[in-house]
C-alpha positions in Angstrom: -80.0 -68.8 16.1 -80.1 -65.3 15.3 -77.4 -63.7 16.3 -77.1 -59.7 16.6 -74.1 -59.0 15.3 -75.4 -60.1 11.6 -77.0 -58.2 8.8 -80.1 -59.9 8.4 -81.0 -59.8 12.2 -79.8 -55.7 11.6 -82.4 -55.3 9.0 -85.4 -57.0 11.0 -84.9 -55.8 14.6 -84.4 -52.0 13.7 -86.4 -50.8 16.6 -83.9 -52.5 19.3 -81.3 -50.3 17.2 -81.6 -47.2 18.3 -81.0 -44.7 15.6 -79.6 -47.1 13.2 -81.9 -45.2 10.4 -80.4 -42.5 10.3 -77.3 -44.3 11.2 -76.1 -42.9 6.6 -77.8 -39.4 7.1 -75.8 -38.8 10.4 -72.6 -39.5 7.9 -73.8 -37.8 5.2 -74.7 -34.5 7.5 -71.4 -34.5 8.7 -70.3 -34.9 5.3 -72.3 -31.4 4.2 -71.3 -29.2 7.3 -67.3 -30.3 6.6 -67.9 -28.8 2.9 -70.1 -26.1 4.5 -67.2 -24.7 6.8 -63.9 -25.1 4.3 -66.9 -23.6 1.4 -67.5 -20.7 4.3 -63.5 -20.8 4.9 -62.3 -20.4 1.6 -64.5 -17.3 1.0 -63.9 -15.6 4.4 -59.8 -16.3 3.8 -58.5 -17.1 0.4 -55.0 -18.4 1.6 -57.3 -21.6 3.3 -58.3 -22.6 -0.2 -54.0 -23.0 -0.8 -52.6 -26.6 -1.0 -49.4 -25.9 1.7 -52.3 -24.8 4.0 -54.7 -28.0 3.5 -51.4 -30.0 3.6 -50.5 -28.4 7.2 -54.5 -28.8 8.4 -54.3 -32.7 7.4 -50.6 -32.5 9.0 -51.5 -31.7 12.1 -54.8 -33.6 12.2 -52.8 -36.7 11.5 -52.5 -37.3 15.6 -55.6 -36.6 16.9 -57.8 -38.9 14.2 -55.4 -42.1 14.9 -56.6 -41.4 18.9 -60.1 -41.0 17.5 -59.6 -44.3 15.5 -59.0 -45.7 18.3 -60.9 -44.1 21.0 -64.2 -45.2 18.0 -63.1 -48.5 18.6 -63.8 -48.2 22.2 -66.9 -46.4 22.4 -68.8 -48.5 19.0 -68.1 -50.7 22.4 -70.0 -49.5 24.6 -66.7 -48.3 26.4 -64.6 -44.9 27.0 -60.6 -44.1 26.7 -59.4 -41.3 29.2 -56.4 -42.4 28.5 -55.1 -42.3 25.4 -53.3 -38.7 26.2 -51.0 -40.0 28.7 -50.1 -42.7 25.8 -49.4 -40.7 24.1 -46.7 -39.2 26.6 -45.2 -42.3 27.7 -45.0 -43.8 24.9 -43.3 -41.3 22.6 -40.7 -40.8 25.9 -40.3 -44.9 25.4 -39.6 -44.5 21.7 -37.5 -41.1 21.8 -34.8 -43.5 24.3 -33.9 -45.9 21.8 -34.2 -43.5 18.9 -30.5 -41.6 19.6 -28.2 -42.2 17.0 -25.9 -44.8 16.8 -28.1 -46.7 19.5 -30.6 -48.8 17.6 -31.5 -49.3 14.0 -35.1 -47.2 13.8 -37.6 -50.7 13.9 -36.8 -51.1 17.8 -37.9 -47.3 19.0 -41.2 -47.8 17.3 -41.6 -50.5 18.3 -41.0 -50.2 22.0 -43.6 -48.0 21.6 -46.2 -49.2 20.5 -45.5 -52.1 22.9 -45.6 -49.9 25.7 -49.4 -48.6 24.2 -50.9 -51.8 23.3 -49.7 -53.3 27.2 -51.5 -50.0 28.7 -54.2 -50.8 26.4 -54.4 -54.6 27.4 -54.3 -53.1 31.3 -57.0 -51.3 30.8 -59.3 -53.9 29.2 -58.2 -56.3 31.7 -58.5 -54.3 34.5 -62.1 -53.6 33.1 -63.4 -57.2 32.6 -61.7 -58.4 35.3 -63.4 -55.7 38.1 -66.2 -54.4 36.3 -64.9 -51.2 37.2 -66.5 -48.9 34.8 -64.1 -47.8 32.4 -64.2 -43.9 33.0 -62.7 -44.9 36.4 -59.9 -47.7 35.1 -58.9 -45.5 32.5 -58.8 -41.6 34.6 -56.4 -43.9 36.9 -54.4 -45.1 34.2 -54.8 -41.6 32.8 -52.9 -40.9 35.9 -50.4 -43.5 36.2 -49.0 -43.1 32.3 -48.6 -39.7 32.8 -46.3 -40.7 36.2 -44.5 -42.7 34.0 -43.3 -40.4 31.4 -42.3 -38.5 34.2 -40.2 -41.3 35.4 -39.0 -42.7 32.7 -37.2 -38.7 31.6 -36.7 -38.0 34.6 -38.9 -35.2 34.4 -36.5 -33.6 31.0 -37.4 -34.1 27.4 -36.0 -36.9 26.0 -33.9 -35.1 22.7 -31.0 -36.3 20.4 -33.1 -38.8 18.3 -31.2 -40.0 15.2 -32.5 -38.9 11.7 -34.3 -41.6 11.1 -36.2 -41.5 13.7 -37.7 -37.8 12.8 -38.5 -39.2 9.2 -41.4 -40.5 10.6 -43.1 -37.7 11.5 -41.4 -34.9 9.2 -40.2 -36.9 6.1 -41.9 -36.9 2.7 -42.2 -40.0 0.2 -42.9 -38.8 -3.7 -43.8 -35.2 -2.3 -46.8 -36.1 0.5 -45.4 -35.9 3.7 -45.4 -38.9 6.3 -47.9 -38.5 8.9 -50.6 -38.2 6.0 -49.3 -41.6 4.5 -49.5 -42.8 7.6 -53.1 -41.4 8.3 -54.2 -43.0 5.2 -52.6 -46.6 6.0 -54.5 -46.6 9.3 -57.7 -45.3 8.1 -58.0 -48.1 5.7 -56.8 -50.5 7.9 -59.3 -49.1 10.9 -62.4 -49.6 8.2 -61.6 -53.3 7.3 -61.5 -54.2 10.7 -64.6 -52.3 11.8 -66.2 -53.1 9.1 -65.2 -55.9 7.3 -64.0 -58.5 9.6 -66.1 -60.7 12.6 -64.2 -58.6 15.2 -65.6 -55.7 14.3 -69.5 -56.8 13.7 -68.9 -58.2 17.7 -68.1 -54.8 18.6 -71.4 -53.8 16.3 -73.2 -56.4 19.3 -71.3 -55.9 22.4 -72.3 -52.0 21.9 -76.1 -52.2 20.7 -76.9 -54.5 23.5 -74.1 -57.0 25.6 -76.9 -59.1 26.8 -77.8 -60.2 24.0 -74.4 -60.1 22.9 -73.9 -63.0 25.7 -76.7 -64.9 24.8 -75.7 -64.9 21.2 -72.2 -66.9 23.0 -69.8 -64.0 22.0 -67.0 -63.6 24.3 -67.0 -60.3 25.9 -64.3 -59.9 27.9 -62.1 -61.0 24.3 -64.1 -57.7 22.9 -63.3 -55.4 24.9 -59.7 -56.6 25.4 -60.0 -56.2 21.9 -61.0 -52.5 22.0 -58.2 -51.2 24.4 -55.2 -52.9 22.9 -56.5 -51.5 19.5 -57.2 -47.9 21.4 -53.7 -47.9 23.0 -51.6 -49.1 19.8 -53.2 -46.8 18.0 -52.4 -43.9 21.1 -48.6 -45.6 20.9 -48.5 -45.0 17.1 -49.8 -41.2 17.8 -47.0 -41.1 20.5 -44.8 -41.9 17.9 -45.8 -40.1 15.3 -45.7 -36.9 17.6 -42.3 -37.1 19.0 -40.7 -37.6 15.2 -42.4 -34.4 14.6 -41.4 -32.5 17.1 -37.9 -34.3 17.0 -38.2 -34.4 21.4 -40.2 -37.0 24.1 -41.8 -34.6 26.2 -43.1 -36.1 29.2 -45.7 -33.7 29.3 -46.8 -34.2 25.8 -50.5 -34.9 25.0 -52.4 -32.9 27.8 -56.2 -33.1 27.1 -55.7 -34.8 23.7 -58.1 -37.2 24.8 -60.8 -35.0 24.5 -60.1 -33.9 20.9 -60.0 -37.5 20.2 -63.1 -38.6 21.6 -64.7 -35.3 20.0 -64.1 -36.7 16.6 -65.7 -39.5 17.1 -68.6 -37.8 18.6 -68.8 -35.5 15.8 -68.4 -38.1 13.3 -71.2 -39.9 14.2 -70.3 -42.5 17.1 -72.9 -43.2 19.4 -72.2 -42.1 23.2 -74.5 -45.1 23.9 -72.1 -47.9 22.0 -73.3 -50.0 18.5 -73.1 -47.1 16.0 -70.4 -45.5 14.0 -68.4 -45.6 11.7 -64.1 -45.1 11.2 -65.1 -42.2 7.6 -67.6 -40.4 10.1 -64.9 -40.3 13.0 -62.2 -38.8 9.8 -64.5 -36.4 9.0 -65.2 -35.1 12.8 -61.1 -34.8 12.5 -61.2 -33.3 9.5 -63.8 -30.8 10.5 -61.9 -30.0 13.8 -58.8 -29.4 12.2 -60.1 -27.1 9.9 -62.6 -25.0 12.2 -58.7 -24.6 13.6 -57.3 -23.6 11.1 -59.9 -21.1 9.4 -60.5 -19.4 13.0 -56.1 -18.8 13.2 -56.2 -17.2 9.5 -58.7 -15.2 11.1 -56.9 -14.4 13.8 -58.9 -15.7 16.0 -57.7 -15.8 19.7 -57.7 -19.5 21.0 -59.8 -18.9 24.5 -62.8 -17.5 21.3 -61.7 -21.7 19.2 -62.1 -23.6 22.8 -65.3 -21.9 23.3 -66.3 -22.9 19.6 -65.5 -26.5 19.9 -66.9 -26.9 23.0 -70.6 -25.8 21.2 -70.2 -28.3 18.8 -69.0 -30.6 20.7 -72.4 -30.4 22.7 -74.5 -30.0 19.4 -73.4 -33.3 18.5 -74.2 -34.9 21.7 -77.7 -33.0 21.7 -78.4 -34.2 18.0 -77.3 -37.7 18.8 -79.8 -37.9 21.9 -82.3 -36.7 20.2 -82.1 -39.1 17.1 -82.0 -42.1 19.7 -85.2 -41.0 21.8 -86.8 -40.4 18.3 -86.1 -44.3 17.3 
């Protein structure tokens, strides 16, 4: 029996996997675009290509990249997750609640925050697999639930007075490297290995590429979908902990619109909206591209209104190219 997630079937049955022939081209294309943007910005504003500015860019990108890694798992498997912005808020509040000085060791707020995110992701996966309600609707509902929970737990007020150990997570340095960058690197390696080097990762591609064929091959669709939404929730929780630590406050209104930036990074990085195609490398480059463009426009004193327009055009362009790529194959 042939399995749709095996290397042999991907090559032999390429016609049923739209866009498979140009996946590598798309990855190199986004890398080339990123390099070109960096060159142009370094010419326009010399301040861009300085170590301090590049460190700031990557540090700022780290939160969006973590969210984008999680949503990449979901989109590759054929779903969508709109709840990650709210998960950032509620997990940040939960972590901050346990992060006061002399209350608990730092492992407690981190664990509680991560557990909250994973549970919300599991809730998404459970409802989607059991009710067959479209992921868009389920995660939209969870987005509202998460925002409400953040306000309830914080009583509508920021949770402050956090311990120095907790604040170190987002504001400290190890060997001169900001901790958010180190966390970003570790999570990139972890997510890349899960997606490319493990059986569950192959299952994600199979389910997103052809759900009916995946079911016929004996793949447990419910287990795969539960896994991707739990991964997305866990990574969103990590982003929420990182954000809370950086701003030294648990903000119940944090994370508004973060889901759109994360989805944009994944799509710009080559993750197909039809499922079955994508990579963590492309997503990371997509997140970096968004961060670099935003930083460059800031250095050129371009108002945020124009920045929103530019990012919208880039997102639409990426989706149009993905659609054309599928039609051509």
